C-alpha positions in Angstrom: 0.0 0.0 0.0 1.4 3.4 -1.0 2.4 5.9 1.7 0.8 8.9 -0.1 2.1 11.6 2.3 5.7 10.3 1.9 5.2 10.3 -1.9 4.1 14.0 -1.6 7.4 14.7 0.3 9.6 12.9 -2.2 7.8 14.5 -5.2 8.1 17.9 -3.6 11.9 17.6 -3.1 12.3 16.4 -6.7 10.2 19.2 -8.1 12.0 21.7 -5.8 15.2 20.5 -7.5 13.7 21.0 -10.9 12.7 24.5 -10.1 16.1 25.2 -8.6 17.8 23.9 -11.7 15.6 25.9 -14.0 15.7 29.2 -12.3 18.5 29.1 -9.7 16.1 29.7 -6.8 12.7 28.8 -5.3 13.2 25.1 -4.5 11.7 25.4 -1.0 8.6 27.1 -2.3 7.6 23.7 -3.7 9.4 21.4 -1.3 8.2 23.0 2.0 4.4 22.8 1.3 4.8 19.2 0.0 6.9 18.2 3.1 4.4 20.0 5.3 1.7 17.7 4.0 3.9 14.7 4.5 5.1 15.5 8.0 4.7 19.0 9.6 6.2 22.4 9.2 9.0 21.9 11.7 10.1 18.7 10.1 9.9 20.3 6.6 12.0 23.3 7.7 14.7 21.1 9.3 14.8 18.7 6.3 15.5 21.6 3.9 18.4 23.0 5.9 21.2 20.9 4.3 19.8 21.2 0.8 19.4 25.0 1.2 22.9 25.5 2.6 24.9 23.3 0.2 23.2 24.0 -3.1 23.4 27.8 -2.4 27.0 27.6 -1.4 27.7 26.1 -4.8 25.7 28.7 -6.7 27.1 31.6 -4.7 30.6 30.5 -5.6 29.7 29.9 -9.3 28.2 33.4 -9.6 30.7 35.2 -7.3 31.7 37.6 -10.1 28.1 38.7 -10.6 27.2 39.7 -7.1 25.8 43.1 -6.3 27.8 45.5 -4.1 29.2 44.4 -0.8 27.3 47.1 1.0 24.0 45.9 -0.5 24.8 42.3 0.4 25.7 43.2 4.0 22.4 44.9 4.4 20.2 42.3 2.7 21.9 39.2 4.1 22.5 40.8 7.5 18.9 41.7 7.8 18.0 38.1 6.9 20.4 36.7 9.5 18.6 38.7 12.2 15.2 37.9 10.8 15.7 34.2 10.7 16.5 34.0 14.4 13.2 35.8 15.1 11.4 33.4 12.7 13.0 30.4 14.4 11.5 31.5 17.8 8.1 31.6 16.1 8.7 28.1 14.7 9.3 26.8 18.2 6.5 28.7 19.9 3.6 28.8 17.4 1.3 25.8 17.0 1.7 23.4 14.0 -1.7 24.3 12.6 -0.9 28.0 12.7 2.5 27.4 11.0 0.8 25.3 8.3 -1.6 28.2 7.8 1.3 30.6 7.5 3.0 28.4 4.9 -0.2 28.4 2.8 -0.7 32.1 3.1 2.9 32.8 2.3 2.8 30.7 -0.9 -0.6 32.2 -2.0 0.9 35.7 -1.3 3.9 34.9 -3.5 1.6 33.6 -6.3 -0.6 36.7 -5.9 2.3 39.1 -6.2 3.6 37.3 -9.3 0.2 37.4 -11.0 -1.0 40.9 -10.0 2.3 42.7 -10.1 4.3 41.2 -12.9 5.8 44.6 -13.9 6.8 45.6 -10.4 10.0 47.6 -10.5 12.3 49.1 -7.8 14.9 51.7 -8.8 18.4 51.0 -7.5 18.4 53.8 -4.9 15.1 52.7 -3.4 16.1 49.0 -3.5 19.3 49.8 -1.6 17.4 51.6 1.1 14.9 48.7 1.4 17.6 46.0 1.4 17.9 45.6 5.2 14.1 45.6 6.0 13.4 43.3 3.1 16.1 41.0 4.3 14.7 41.1 7.8 11.2 40.3 6.6 12.4 37.5 4.3 14.6 36.0 7.0 11.7 36.0 9.5 9.5 34.2 7.0 12.3 31.8 6.3 12.8 31.0 9.9 9.1 30.5 10.7 8.0 28.6 7.5 11.1 27.7 5.5 9.9 29.9 2.7 11.2 33.5 2.2 10.2 33.7 -1.5 7.2 36.0 -1.0 9.7 38.6 0.2 13.2 37.7 -1.0 12.5 36.6 -4.5 9.8 39.2 -5.1 12.2 41.9 -3.8 15.0 40.8 -6.1 12.7 40.2 -9.1 11.5 43.8 -8.8 15.0 45.1 -9.3 15.2 43.7 -12.8 18.5 42.1 -12.2 20.3 40.0 -14.8 20.0 36.2 -14.2 23.6 35.8 -12.9 23.1 38.8 -10.6 19.8 37.4 -9.3 21.2 33.9 -8.7 24.4 35.0 -7.1 22.7 37.5 -4.8 19.8 35.2 -3.6 22.3 32.4 -3.1 24.4 34.5 -0.7 21.3 35.5 1.1 20.3 31.9 1.6 23.8 30.8 2.7 23.9 33.5 5.4 20.3 32.9 6.5 20.6 29.1 6.6 24.0 29.4 8.3 22.3 31.4 11.1 19.2 29.2 11.1 21.0 25.9 11.9 22.6 26.9 15.2 19.3 28.7 16.2 17.3 25.6 15.6 19.9 23.5 17.3 19.7 25.7 20.4 15.9 25.2 20.4 16.3 21.4 20.2 14.8 21.1 16.7 18.0 20.0 15.0 20.3 17.1 15.8 22.7 14.9 13.9 19.9 12.5 12.9 17.9 15.4 11.4 20.9 16.7 9.5 21.5 13.2 8.2 18.0 13.1 6.9 18.7 16.5 5.3 21.5 14.8 3.2 18.9 12.4 1.9 16.7 15.4 1.0 19.7 16.9 -0.7 20.1 13.8 -2.9 16.5 14.2 -4.2 17.0 17.9 -4.9 20.2 17.2 -6.8 18.4 14.6 -8.8 15.8 17.1 -9.9 18.2 20.0 -10.8 19.6 18.6 -14.1 16.1 18.0 -15.3 15.2 21.6 -14.4 18.2 22.9 -16.3 17.1 20.9 -19.3 13.5 22.0 -19.1 14.6 25.7 -18.6 16.4 25.6 -21.9 13.5 24.1 -23.8 10.3 25.7 -22.5 9.5 29.4 -22.6 10.0 31.2 -19.3 6.3 32.2 -19.4 5.0 28.6 -19.8 7.3 27.3 -17.1 6.4 30.1 -14.7 2.7 29.5 -15.2 3.0 25.8 -14.5 4.9 26.5 -11.3 2.4 29.0 -10.1 -0.5 26.6 -10.8 1.3 23.9 -8.9 2.0 26.2 -6.0 -1.7 27.3 -5.9 -2.8 23.6 -5.6 -0.3 22.8 -2.9 -1.2 25.9 -0.8 -5.0 25.4 -1.2 -4.6 21.8 -0.2 -2.8 22.8 3.0 -5.3 25.5 3.7 -8.2 23.1 3.3 -6.6 20.5 5.6 -5.9 23.1 8.3 -9.4 24.6 8.1 -11.1 21.2 8.0 -9.0 20.1 11.0 -10.0 23.1 12.9 -13.7 22.6 12.0 -13.5 19.0 13.2 
């Protein structure tokens, strides 16, 4: 008999790798909702620590010549480092149902911004001024739900960066944020060697999906790929939302 929740988790990790390979970012936006359905938000967040850290270290190094200014990175990633500690406290203290609801809202918020504000643009001066608060908000969301995309990816997308600039900058952000998240969660008792070991298993699934994503990214239009991802995210988020609300009603 199939373990359908586990299949959701495995499928989410593979599809997260596909998205990562195609766009350079956004793997957790698929993997976290799927893992939340398979387990719970806390388990989902801890399983993604190793994949987040190691895949982004590789990407940050590969695109190191395309990074934005050091001052910008210090503000954006530094804000994220502070925010992820705040979010980690929420992860420990808030109920599993509330966290699942937050995941669903975060994903739907991301989809809504992508659909309703496709032409959003931030001029460089304003983007620099907003780098630290955007990093703080993205880090807090990352710590609490494992998904910073509604803030971090939307913020960088709005700056109309080149693909190498975007991938390099978001990778540095994720490396710094995840580097702060691991000791924070360890201090709260949510991370141990066994959980990190499971994270390497999750990393293997993400890495399996990345070459397929790179292949698909070169063969399908960006618009078609984007629409497919947004549709999938909407289904995942609505399923989590329905499960939470039905559970509360019961």
